PyMOL commands that place a pseudoatom at each C-alpha (Angstrom):
pseudoatom trace, name=CA, resn=MET, resi=1, chain=A, elem=C, hetatm=0, pos=[6.229, 0.488, 13.675]
pseudoatom trace, name=CA, resn=SER, resi=2, chain=A, elem=C, hetatm=0, pos=[8.105, 2.402, 16.364]
pseudoatom trace, name=CA, resn=THR, resi=3, chain=A, elem=C, hetatm=0, pos=[7.318, 5.838, 17.724]
pseudoatom trace, name=CA, resn=LEU, resi=4, chain=A, elem=C, hetatm=0, pos=[9.974, 8.463, 17.044]
pseudoatom trace, name=CA, resn=SER, resi=5, chain=A, elem=C, hetatm=0, pos=[8.711, 11.053, 19.491]
pseudoatom trace, name=CA, resn=LYS, resi=6, chain=A, elem=C, hetatm=0, pos=[6.196, 11.253, 22.295]
pseudoatom trace, name=CA, resn=SER, resi=7, chain=A, elem=C, hetatm=0, pos=[5.778, 15.015, 21.887]
pseudoatom trace, name=CA, resn=TYR, resi=8, chain=A, elem=C, hetatm=0, pos=[2.794, 16.118, 19.836]
pseudoatom trace, name=CA, resn=LEU, resi=9, chain=A, elem=C, hetatm=0, pos=[3.512, 17.257, 16.281]
pseudoatom trace, name=CA, resn=THR, resi=10, chain=A, elem=C, hetatm=0, pos=[1.143, 19.093, 13.993]
pseudoatom trace, name=CA, resn=PRO, resi=11, chain=A, elem=C, hetatm=0, pos=[0.736, 17.725, 10.452]
pseudoatom trace, name=CA, resn=GLU, resi=12, chain=A, elem=C, hetatm=0, pos=[2.729, 20.721, 9.209]
pseudoatom trace, name=CA, resn=GLN, resi=13, chain=A, elem=C, hetatm=0, pos=[5.597, 19.957, 11.617]
pseudoatom trace, name=CA, resn=TYR, resi=14, chain=A, elem=C, hetatm=0, pos=[5.539, 16.307, 10.538]
pseudoatom trace, name=CA, resn=LEU, resi=15, chain=A, elem=C, hetatm=0, pos=[5.780, 17.253, 6.845]
pseudoatom trace, name=CA, resn=GLU, resi=16, chain=A, elem=C, hetatm=0, pos=[8.627, 19.669, 7.521]
pseudoatom trace, name=CA, resn=ILE, resi=17, chain=A, elem=C, hetatm=0, pos=[10.602, 16.935, 9.308]
pseudoatom trace, name=CA, resn=GLU, resi=18, chain=A, elem=C, hetatm=0, pos=[9.613, 14.194, 6.868]
pseudoatom trace, name=CA, resn=ARG, resi=19, chain=A, elem=C, hetatm=0, pos=[10.599, 16.127, 3.763]
pseudoatom trace, name=CA, resn=LYS, resi=20, chain=A, elem=C, hetatm=0, pos=[14.162, 16.471, 5.127]
pseudoatom trace, name=CA, resn=ALA, resi=21, chain=A, elem=C, hetatm=0, pos=[14.443, 12.978, 6.623]
pseudoatom trace, name=CA, resn=GLU, resi=22, chain=A, elem=C, hetatm=0, pos=[16.702, 10.212, 5.338]
pseudoatom trace, name=CA, resn=PHE, resi=23, chain=A, elem=C, hetatm=0, pos=[14.095, 7.542, 6.144]
pseudoatom trace, name=CA, resn=LYS, resi=24, chain=A, elem=C, hetatm=0, pos=[10.308, 7.363, 5.927]
pseudoatom trace, name=CA, resn=SER, resi=25, chain=A, elem=C, hetatm=0, pos=[7.900, 7.793, 8.825]
pseudoatom trace, name=CA, resn=GLU, resi=26, chain=A, elem=C, hetatm=0, pos=[4.137, 7.641, 8.996]
pseudoatom trace, name=CA, resn=TYR, resi=27, chain=A, elem=C, hetatm=0, pos=[2.106, 10.106, 11.035]
pseudoatom trace, name=CA, resn=PHE, resi=28, chain=A, elem=C, hetatm=0, pos=[-1.094, 9.800, 13.038]
pseudoatom trace, name=CA, resn=GLN, resi=29, chain=A, elem=C, hetatm=0, pos=[-2.634, 11.825, 15.871]
pseudoatom trace, name=CA, resn=GLY, resi=30, chain=A, elem=C, hetatm=0, pos=[0.438, 13.940, 16.520]
pseudoatom trace, name=CA, resn=GLU, resi=31, chain=A, elem=C, hetatm=0, pos=[3.024, 11.147, 16.441]
pseudoatom trace, name=CA, resn=MET, resi=32, chain=A, elem=C, hetatm=0, pos=[5.568, 9.989, 13.875]
pseudoatom trace, name=CA, resn=PHE, resi=33, chain=A, elem=C, hetatm=0, pos=[6.207, 6.282, 13.405]
pseudoatom trace, name=CA, resn=ALA, resi=34, chain=A, elem=C, hetatm=0, pos=[9.449, 5.103, 11.771]
pseudoatom trace, name=CA, resn=MET, resi=35, chain=A, elem=C, hetatm=0, pos=[9.000, 2.483, 9.085]
pseudoatom trace, name=CA, resn=SER, resi=36, chain=A, elem=C, hetatm=0, pos=[11.211, -0.577, 9.239]
pseudoatom trace, name=CA, resn=GLY, resi=37, chain=A, elem=C, hetatm=0, pos=[12.881, -2.120, 6.234]
pseudoatom trace, name=CA, resn=ALA, resi=38, chain=A, elem=C, hetatm=0, pos=[11.143, -4.932, 4.355]
pseudoatom trace, name=CA, resn=ARG, resi=39, chain=A, elem=C, hetatm=0, pos=[12.273, -8.526, 3.875]
pseudoatom trace, name=CA, resn=TYR, resi=40, chain=A, elem=C, hetatm=0, pos=[13.254, -10.029, 0.525]
pseudoatom trace, name=CA, resn=PRO, resi=41, chain=A, elem=C, hetatm=0, pos=[9.883, -11.746, -0.252]
pseudoatom trace, name=CA, resn=HIS, resi=42, chain=A, elem=C, hetatm=0, pos=[8.018, -8.513, 0.534]
pseudoatom trace, name=CA, resn=ILE, resi=43, chain=A, elem=C, hetatm=0, pos=[10.216, -6.470, -1.799]
pseudoatom trace, name=CA, resn=GLY, resi=44, chain=A, elem=C, hetatm=0, pos=[9.874, -9.074, -4.574]
pseudoatom trace, name=CA, resn=ILE, resi=45, chain=A, elem=C, hetatm=0, pos=[6.078, -9.062, -4.302]
pseudoatom trace, name=CA, resn=VAL, resi=46, chain=A, elem=C, hetatm=0, pos=[5.955, -5.258, -4.492]
pseudoatom trace, name=CA, resn=ALA, resi=47, chain=A, elem=C, hetatm=0, pos=[8.244, -5.277, -7.557]
pseudoatom trace, name=CA, resn=ASN, resi=48, chain=A, elem=C, hetatm=0, pos=[6.192, -8.004, -9.284]
pseudoatom trace, name=CA, resn=THR, resi=49, chain=A, elem=C, hetatm=0, pos=[2.906, -6.237, -8.566]
pseudoatom trace, name=CA, resn=MET, resi=50, chain=A, elem=C, hetatm=0, pos=[4.252, -2.900, -9.824]
pseudoatom trace, name=CA, resn=ARG, resi=51, chain=A, elem=C, hetatm=0, pos=[5.524, -4.587, -13.005]
pseudoatom trace, name=CA, resn=GLU, resi=52, chain=A, elem=C, hetatm=0, pos=[2.215, -6.329, -13.730]
pseudoatom trace, name=CA, resn=LEU, resi=53, chain=A, elem=C, hetatm=0, pos=[0.100, -3.247, -13.069]
pseudoatom trace, name=CA, resn=GLY, resi=54, chain=A, elem=C, hetatm=0, pos=[2.482, -1.022, -15.003]
pseudoatom trace, name=CA, resn=GLN, resi=55, chain=A, elem=C, hetatm=0, pos=[2.268, -3.259, -18.073]
pseudoatom trace, name=CA, resn=GLN, resi=56, chain=A, elem=C, hetatm=0, pos=[-1.516, -3.478, -17.998]
pseudoatom trace, name=CA, resn=LEU, resi=57, chain=A, elem=C, hetatm=0, pos=[-2.144, 0.192, -17.245]
pseudoatom trace, name=CA, resn=ARG, resi=58, chain=A, elem=C, hetatm=0, pos=[0.453, 1.786, -19.504]
pseudoatom trace, name=CA, resn=ARG, resi=59, chain=A, elem=C, hetatm=0, pos=[-1.987, 2.908, -22.194]
pseudoatom trace, name=CA, resn=GLY, resi=60, chain=A, elem=C, hetatm=0, pos=[-4.943, 3.901, -19.999]
pseudoatom trace, name=CA, resn=PRO, resi=61, chain=A, elem=C, hetatm=0, pos=[-5.855, 6.682, -17.554]
pseudoatom trace, name=CA, resn=CYS, resi=62, chain=A, elem=C, hetatm=0, pos=[-4.483, 4.865, -14.484]
pseudoatom trace, name=CA, resn=ARG, resi=63, chain=A, elem=C, hetatm=0, pos=[-0.933, 4.328, -13.255]
pseudoatom trace, name=CA, resn=PRO, resi=64, chain=A, elem=C, hetatm=0, pos=[0.724, 2.506, -10.354]
pseudoatom trace, name=CA, resn=LEU, resi=65, chain=A, elem=C, hetatm=0, pos=[2.955, 4.374, -7.920]
pseudoatom trace, name=CA, resn=SER, resi=66, chain=A, elem=C, hetatm=0, pos=[5.569, 2.862, -5.624]
pseudoatom trace, name=CA, resn=ASN, resi=67, chain=A, elem=C, hetatm=0, pos=[5.800, 2.963, -1.857]
pseudoatom trace, name=CA, resn=ASP, resi=68, chain=A, elem=C, hetatm=0, pos=[7.651, 6.280, -2.046]
pseudoatom trace, name=CA, resn=MET, resi=69, chain=A, elem=C, hetatm=0, pos=[4.287, 7.994, -2.681]
pseudoatom trace, name=CA, resn=ARG, resi=70, chain=A, elem=C, hetatm=0, pos=[2.930, 9.302, 0.609]
pseudoatom trace, name=CA, resn=VAL, resi=71, chain=A, elem=C, hetatm=0, pos=[-0.872, 9.239, 0.956]
pseudoatom trace, name=CA, resn=ARG, resi=72, chain=A, elem=C, hetatm=0, pos=[-2.886, 11.433, 3.303]
pseudoatom trace, name=CA, resn=VAL, resi=73, chain=A, elem=C, hetatm=0, pos=[-6.142, 9.977, 4.554]
pseudoatom trace, name=CA, resn=THR, resi=74, chain=A, elem=C, hetatm=0, pos=[-7.738, 13.385, 4.964]
pseudoatom trace, name=CA, resn=PRO, resi=75, chain=A, elem=C, hetatm=0, pos=[-10.810, 12.375, 7.050]
pseudoatom trace, name=CA, resn=THR, resi=76, chain=A, elem=C, hetatm=0, pos=[-8.640, 10.743, 9.769]
pseudoatom trace, name=CA, resn=GLY, resi=77, chain=A, elem=C, hetatm=0, pos=[-5.352, 12.641, 9.477]
pseudoatom trace, name=CA, resn=LEU, resi=78, chain=A, elem=C, hetatm=0, pos=[-3.201, 9.577, 8.720]
pseudoatom trace, name=CA, resn=TYR, resi=79, chain=A, elem=C, hetatm=0, pos=[-0.109, 10.083, 6.551]
pseudoatom trace, name=CA, resn=THR, resi=80, chain=A, elem=C, hetatm=0, pos=[1.157, 6.743, 5.245]
pseudoatom trace, name=CA, resn=TYR, resi=81, chain=A, elem=C, hetatm=0, pos=[3.199, 5.007, 2.548]
pseudoatom trace, name=CA, resn=PRO, resi=82, chain=A, elem=C, hetatm=0, pos=[1.201, 2.125, 1.023]
pseudoatom trace, name=CA, resn=ASP, resi=83, chain=A, elem=C, hetatm=0, pos=[3.247, -0.536, -0.766]
pseudoatom trace, name=CA, resn=VAL, resi=84, chain=A, elem=C, hetatm=0, pos=[1.522, 0.200, -4.086]
pseudoatom trace, name=CA, resn=VAL, resi=85, chain=A, elem=C, hetatm=0, pos=[-1.025, 2.861, -5.036]
pseudoatom trace, name=CA, resn=VAL, resi=86, chain=A, elem=C, hetatm=0, pos=[-2.972, 3.132, -8.276]
pseudoatom trace, name=CA, resn=ILE, resi=87, chain=A, elem=C, hetatm=0, pos=[-4.182, 6.566, -9.290]
pseudoatom trace, name=CA, resn=CYS, resi=88, chain=A, elem=C, hetatm=0, pos=[-6.712, 7.111, -12.086]
pseudoatom trace, name=CA, resn=GLY, resi=89, chain=A, elem=C, hetatm=0, pos=[-7.203, 10.416, -13.837]
pseudoatom trace, name=CA, resn=GLU, resi=90, chain=A, elem=C, hetatm=0, pos=[-5.769, 13.616, -12.427]
pseudoatom trace, name=CA, resn=PRO, resi=91, chain=A, elem=C, hetatm=0, pos=[-3.857, 13.152, -9.158]
pseudoatom trace, name=CA, resn=GLN, resi=92, chain=A, elem=C, hetatm=0, pos=[-4.725, 15.502, -6.313]
pseudoatom trace, name=CA, resn=PHE, resi=93, chain=A, elem=C, hetatm=0, pos=[-1.888, 16.555, -4.033]
pseudoatom trace, name=CA, resn=LEU, resi=94, chain=A, elem=C, hetatm=0, pos=[-1.765, 18.203, -0.627]
pseudoatom trace, name=CA, resn=ASP, resi=95, chain=A, elem=C, hetatm=0, pos=[0.344, 21.102, -1.930]
pseudoatom trace, name=CA, resn=ASP, resi=96, chain=A, elem=C, hetatm=0, pos=[2.726, 22.127, -4.684]
pseudoatom trace, name=CA, resn=THR, resi=97, chain=A, elem=C, hetatm=0, pos=[5.482, 19.852, -3.395]
pseudoatom trace, name=CA, resn=PHE, resi=98, chain=A, elem=C, hetatm=0, pos=[3.568, 16.993, -5.107]
pseudoatom trace, name=CA, resn=ASP, resi=99, chain=A, elem=C, hetatm=0, pos=[4.687, 14.374, -2.575]
pseudoatom trace, name=CA, resn=THR, resi=100, chain=A, elem=C, hetatm=0, pos=[1.428, 13.683, -0.709]
pseudoatom trace, name=CA, resn=LEU, resi=101, chain=A, elem=C, hetatm=0, pos=[-1.400, 12.094, -2.713]
pseudoatom trace, name=CA, resn=LEU, resi=102, chain=A, elem=C, hetatm=0, pos=[-5.024, 12.645, -1.670]
pseudoatom trace, name=CA, resn=ASN, resi=103, chain=A, elem=C, hetatm=0, pos=[-7.052, 10.516, -4.123]
pseudoatom trace, name=CA, resn=PRO, resi=104, chain=A, elem=C, hetatm=0, pos=[-5.808, 6.930, -4.575]
pseudoatom trace, name=CA, resn=THR, resi=105, chain=A, elem=C, hetatm=0, pos=[-8.135, 4.599, -6.508]
pseudoatom trace, name=CA, resn=VAL, resi=106, chain=A, elem=C, hetatm=0, pos=[-6.480, 1.357, -5.350]
pseudoatom trace, name=CA, resn=ILE, resi=107, chain=A, elem=C, hetatm=0, pos=[-4.245, 0.716, -2.344]
pseudoatom trace, name=CA, resn=ILE, resi=108, chain=A, elem=C, hetatm=0, pos=[-2.209, -2.469, -2.029]
pseudoatom trace, name=CA, resn=GLU, resi=109, chain=A, elem=C, hetatm=0, pos=[-0.466, -3.505, 1.170]
pseudoatom trace, name=CA, resn=VAL, resi=110, chain=A, elem=C, hetatm=0, pos=[1.947, -6.438, 1.342]
pseudoatom trace, name=CA, resn=LEU, resi=111, chain=A, elem=C, hetatm=0, pos=[1.487, -8.108, 4.704]
pseudoatom trace, name=CA, resn=SER, resi=112, chain=A, elem=C, hetatm=0, pos=[4.293, -9.136, 7.029]
pseudoatom trace, name=CA, resn=GLU, resi=113, chain=A, elem=C, hetatm=0, pos=[4.139, -10.559, 10.549]
pseudoatom trace, name=CA, resn=SER, resi=114, chain=A, elem=C, hetatm=0, pos=[4.702, -7.132, 12.090]
pseudoatom trace, name=CA, resn=THR, resi=115, chain=A, elem=C, hetatm=0, pos=[2.154, -5.218, 9.961]
pseudoatom trace, name=CA, resn=GLU, resi=116, chain=A, elem=C, hetatm=0, pos=[-0.645, -7.699, 9.213]
pseudoatom trace, name=CA, resn=ALA, resi=117, chain=A, elem=C, hetatm=0, pos=[-2.964, -6.868, 12.124]
pseudoatom trace, name=CA, resn=TYR, resi=118, chain=A, elem=C, hetatm=0, pos=[-2.592, -3.104, 11.550]
pseudoatom trace, name=CA, resn=ASP, resi=119, chain=A, elem=C, hetatm=0, pos=[-3.076, -3.348, 7.756]
pseudoatom trace, name=CA, resn=ARG, resi=120, chain=A, elem=C, hetatm=0, pos=[-6.221, -5.467, 8.206]
pseudoatom trace, name=CA, resn=GLY, resi=121, chain=A, elem=C, hetatm=0, pos=[-7.677, -3.493, 11.079]
pseudoatom trace, name=CA, resn=GLN, resi=122, chain=A, elem=C, hetatm=0, pos=[-7.053, 0.138, 11.967]
pseudoatom trace, name=CA, resn=LYS, resi=123, chain=A, elem=C, hetatm=0, pos=[-5.337, 1.034, 8.691]
pseudoatom trace, name=CA, resn=PHE, resi=124, chain=A, elem=C, hetatm=0, pos=[-8.095, -0.410, 6.515]
pseudoatom trace, name=CA, resn=ALA, resi=125, chain=A, elem=C, hetatm=0, pos=[-10.717, 1.309, 8.684]
pseudoatom trace, name=CA, resn=GLN, resi=126, chain=A, elem=C, hetatm=0, pos=[-9.002, 4.613, 7.910]
pseudoatom trace, name=CA, resn=TYR, resi=127, chain=A, elem=C, hetatm=0, pos=[-8.507, 3.852, 4.214]
pseudoatom trace, name=CA, resn=ARG, resi=128, chain=A, elem=C, hetatm=0, pos=[-12.248, 3.175, 3.884]
pseudoatom trace, name=CA, resn=SER, resi=129, chain=A, elem=C, hetatm=0, pos=[-12.908, 6.838, 4.685]
pseudoatom trace, name=CA, resn=LEU, resi=130, chain=A, elem=C, hetatm=0, pos=[-11.223, 7.877, 1.412]
pseudoatom trace, name=CA, resn=GLU, resi=131, chain=A, elem=C, hetatm=0, pos=[-14.007, 8.605, -1.074]
pseudoatom trace, name=CA, resn=SER, resi=132, chain=A, elem=C, hetatm=0, pos=[-11.677, 7.953, -4.022]
pseudoatom trace, name=CA, resn=LEU, resi=133, chain=A, elem=C, hetatm=0, pos=[-10.716, 4.444, -2.854]
pseudoatom trace, name=CA, resn=LYS, resi=134, chain=A, elem=C, hetatm=0, pos=[-12.407, 1.688, -4.882]
pseudoatom trace, name=CA, resn=GLU, resi=135, chain=A, elem=C, hetatm=0, pos=[-10.290, -1.381, -4.092]
pseudoatom trace, name=CA, resn=TYR, resi=136, chain=A, elem=C, hetatm=0, pos=[-7.967, -2.528, -1.304]
pseudoatom trace, name=CA, resn=LEU, resi=137, chain=A, elem=C, hetatm=0, pos=[-5.685, -5.528, -1.765]
pseudoatom trace, name=CA, resn=LEU, resi=138, chain=A, elem=C, hetatm=0, pos=[-3.809, -7.404, 0.936]
pseudoatom trace, name=CA, resn=ILE, resi=139, chain=A, elem=C, hetatm=0, pos=[-0.996, -9.625, -0.347]
pseudoatom trace, name=CA, resn=SER, resi=140, chain=A, elem=C, hetatm=0, pos=[0.721, -11.981, 2.096]
pseudoatom trace, name=CA, resn=SER, resi=141, chain=A, elem=C, hetatm=0, pos=[4.516, -12.157, 2.083]
pseudoatom trace, name=CA, resn=LEU, resi=142, chain=A, elem=C, hetatm=0, pos=[4.416, -15.310, 4.222]
pseudoatom trace, name=CA, resn=ARG, resi=143, chain=A, elem=C, hetatm=0, pos=[2.334, -17.600, 1.962]
pseudoatom trace, name=CA, resn=VAL, resi=144, chain=A, elem=C, hetatm=0, pos=[0.356, -17.469, -1.288]
pseudoatom trace, name=CA, resn=SER, resi=145, chain=A, elem=C, hetatm=0, pos=[-2.676, -15.360, -0.388]
pseudoatom trace, name=CA, resn=VAL, resi=146, chain=A, elem=C, hetatm=0, pos=[-4.274, -12.314, -1.989]
pseudoatom trace, name=CA, resn=GLU, resi=147, chain=A, elem=C, hetatm=0, pos=[-7.413, -10.697, -0.589]
pseudoatom trace, name=CA, resn=ARG, resi=148, chain=A, elem=C, hetatm=0, pos=[-9.410, -8.021, -2.371]
pseudoatom trace, name=CA, resn=TYR, resi=149, chain=A, elem=C, hetatm=0, pos=[-11.980, -5.634, -0.930]
pseudoatom trace, name=CA, resn=THR, resi=150, chain=A, elem=C, hetatm=0, pos=[-14.103, -3.756, -3.486]
pseudoatom trace, name=CA, resn=ARG, resi=151, chain=A, elem=C, hetatm=0, pos=[-16.316, -0.782, -2.611]
pseudoatom trace, name=CA, resn=GLN, resi=152, chain=A, elem=C, hetatm=0, pos=[-19.922, -1.333, -3.675]
pseudoatom trace, name=CA, resn=PRO, resi=153, chain=A, elem=C, hetatm=0, pos=[-22.318, 1.426, -4.855]
pseudoatom trace, name=CA, resn=ASP, resi=154, chain=A, elem=C, hetatm=0, pos=[-24.009, 1.436, -1.429]
pseudoatom trace, name=CA, resn=GLY, resi=155, chain=A, elem=C, hetatm=0, pos=[-20.660, 1.980, 0.341]
pseudoatom trace, name=CA, resn=SER, resi=156, chain=A, elem=C, hetatm=0, pos=[-20.297, -1.582, 1.609]
pseudoatom trace, name=CA, resn=TRP, resi=157, chain=A, elem=C, hetatm=0, pos=[-17.211, -3.662, 0.775]
pseudoatom trace, name=CA, resn=ASN, resi=158, chain=A, elem=C, hetatm=0, pos=[-17.215, -6.965, -1.107]
pseudoatom trace, name=CA, resn=TYR, resi=159, chain=A, elem=C, hetatm=0, pos=[-14.511, -9.469, -0.096]
pseudoatom trace, name=CA, resn=ILE, resi=160, chain=A, elem=C, hetatm=0, pos=[-12.806, -12.201, -2.112]
pseudoatom trace, name=CA, resn=ALA, resi=161, chain=A, elem=C, hetatm=0, pos=[-9.702, -14.252, -1.297]
pseudoatom trace, name=CA, resn=LYS, resi=162, chain=A, elem=C, hetatm=0, pos=[-7.433, -16.377, -3.464]
pseudoatom trace, name=CA, resn=ALA, resi=163, chain=A, elem=C, hetatm=0, pos=[-4.725, -18.747, -2.213]
pseudoatom trace, name=CA, resn=SER, resi=164, chain=A, elem=C, hetatm=0, pos=[-3.376, -20.743, -5.162]
pseudoatom trace, name=CA, resn=LEU, resi=165, chain=A, elem=C, hetatm=0, pos=[-0.795, -19.889, -7.802]
pseudoatom trace, name=CA, resn=GLU, resi=166, chain=A, elem=C, hetatm=0, pos=[-3.396, -20.983, -10.372]
pseudoatom trace, name=CA, resn=ASP, resi=167, chain=A, elem=C, hetatm=0, pos=[-5.806, -18.271, -9.163]
pseudoatom trace, name=CA, resn=SER, resi=168, chain=A, elem=C, hetatm=0, pos=[-6.221, -14.723, -10.421]
pseudoatom trace, name=CA, resn=LEU, resi=169, chain=A, elem=C, hetatm=0, pos=[-8.164, -11.608, -9.464]
pseudoatom trace, name=CA, resn=ASP, resi=170, chain=A, elem=C, hetatm=0, pos=[-9.880, -9.013, -11.616]
pseudoatom trace, name=CA, resn=MET, resi=171, chain=A, elem=C, hetatm=0, pos=[-9.307, -5.482, -10.352]
pseudoatom trace, name=CA, resn=VAL, resi=172, chain=A, elem=C, hetatm=0, pos=[-12.508, -4.063, -11.792]
pseudoatom trace, name=CA, resn=SER, resi=173, chain=A, elem=C, hetatm=0, pos=[-11.941, -0.426, -10.819]
pseudoatom trace, name=CA, resn=VAL, resi=174, chain=A, elem=C, hetatm=0, pos=[-8.785, -0.175, -12.946]
pseudoatom trace, name=CA, resn=GLY, resi=175, chain=A, elem=C, hetatm=0, pos=[-9.398, -2.922, -15.511]
pseudoatom trace, name=CA, resn=CYS, resi=176, chain=A, elem=C, hetatm=0, pos=[-6.527, -5.207, -14.511]
pseudoatom trace, name=CA, resn=HIS, resi=177, chain=A, elem=C, hetatm=0, pos=[-6.257, -8.982, -14.281]
pseudoatom trace, name=CA, resn=LEU, resi=178, chain=A, elem=C, hetatm=0, pos=[-3.778, -10.007, -11.584]
pseudoatom trace, name=CA, resn=ALA, resi=179, chain=A, elem=C, hetatm=0, pos=[-2.511, -13.605, -11.738]
pseudoatom trace, name=CA, resn=LEU, resi=180, chain=A, elem=C, hetatm=0, pos=[-1.136, -14.859, -8.435]
pseudoatom trace, name=CA, resn=ALA, resi=181, chain=A, elem=C, hetatm=0, pos=[1.617, -16.704, -10.307]
pseudoatom trace, name=CA, resn=ASP, resi=182, chain=A, elem=C, hetatm=0, pos=[2.831, -13.309, -11.554]
pseudoatom trace, name=CA, resn=VAL, resi=183, chain=A, elem=C, hetatm=0, pos=[2.537, -11.655, -8.133]
pseudoatom trace, name=CA, resn=TYR, resi=184, chain=A, elem=C, hetatm=0, pos=[4.592, -14.440, -6.533]
pseudoatom trace, name=CA, resn=GLU, resi=185, chain=A, elem=C, hetatm=0, pos=[7.056, -15.001, -9.390]
pseudoatom trace, name=CA, resn=LYS, resi=186, chain=A, elem=C, hetatm=0, pos=[10.514, -15.892, -7.955]
pseudoatom trace, name=CA, resn=VAL, resi=187, chain=A, elem=C, hetatm=0, pos=[9.245, -15.426, -4.377]
pseudoatom trace, name=CA, resn=ASP, resi=188, chain=A, elem=C, hetatm=0, pos=[10.675, -18.043, -2.008]
pseudoatom trace, name=CA, resn=PHE, resi=189, chain=A, elem=C, hetatm=0, pos=[9.046, -18.336, 1.418]
pseudoatom trace, name=CA, resn=SER, resi=190, chain=A, elem=C, hetatm=0, pos=[11.801, -20.471, 2.934]
pseudoatom trace, name=CA, resn=PRO, resi=191, chain=A, elem=C, hetatm=0, pos=[14.165, -18.591, 5.236]
pseudoatom trace, name=CA, resn=PRO, resi=192, chain=A, elem=C, hetatm=0, pos=[17.402, -17.513, 3.530]
pseudoatom trace, name=CA, resn=GLN, resi=193, chain=A, elem=C, hetatm=0, pos=[20.545, -19.364, 4.455]
pseudoatom trace, name=CA, resn=PRO, resi=194, chain=A, elem=C, hetatm=0, pos=[23.201, -17.242, 6.176]
pseudoatom trace, name=CA, resn=ALA, resi=195, chain=A, elem=C, hetatm=0, pos=[26.296, -16.555, 4.129]
pseudoatom trace, name=CA, resn=ALA, resi=196, chain=A, elem=C, hetatm=0, pos=[29.228, -18.798, 4.907]
pseudoatom trace, name=CA, resn=GLY, resi=197, chain=A, elem=C, hetatm=0, pos=[32.005, -16.912, 6.554]
for i in range(1, 197): cmd.bond("trace and resi %d" % i, "trace and resi %d" % (i + 1))
show_as sticks, trace
zoom trace
């Protein structure tokens, strides 16, 4: 994540710039942060996860949304683009532009070397302040590994991790069963070979 500007921006100024921009940037504490492009395994995992959730949720009250859906973490002021968001029931938006979601039920981040520490640490700490959030999944793009945090009635978070293609996870808050073999279908962790030329 790289900083676009060192001058302080209000959330309103950020949204005005962001809504006209050709690339996505996150926003926190007055600064915009440009988002870098993702690698092939990361993109494949997002596509697989969207497909699986979309199939399982198509007839119910929940639906998955892609990483083009901006989320505002209202209690902390973070504006971000999670890799996958699941919304249940009526979505709540910041305004009538309908491009900034306020009430995600599930957030899924696909981890890469450059984002893993942030997604596990500061970002998750901010996500936890969202009252609507019931589950948070971290999916590695470097190896087979899916971690799930589930909010408990007392506000604490239960943790479970799976690391085999034979494993699966139940996403209780949205009624989905996520098989790791489906999440990692056609995902190759070996580095791509450069094109001959």
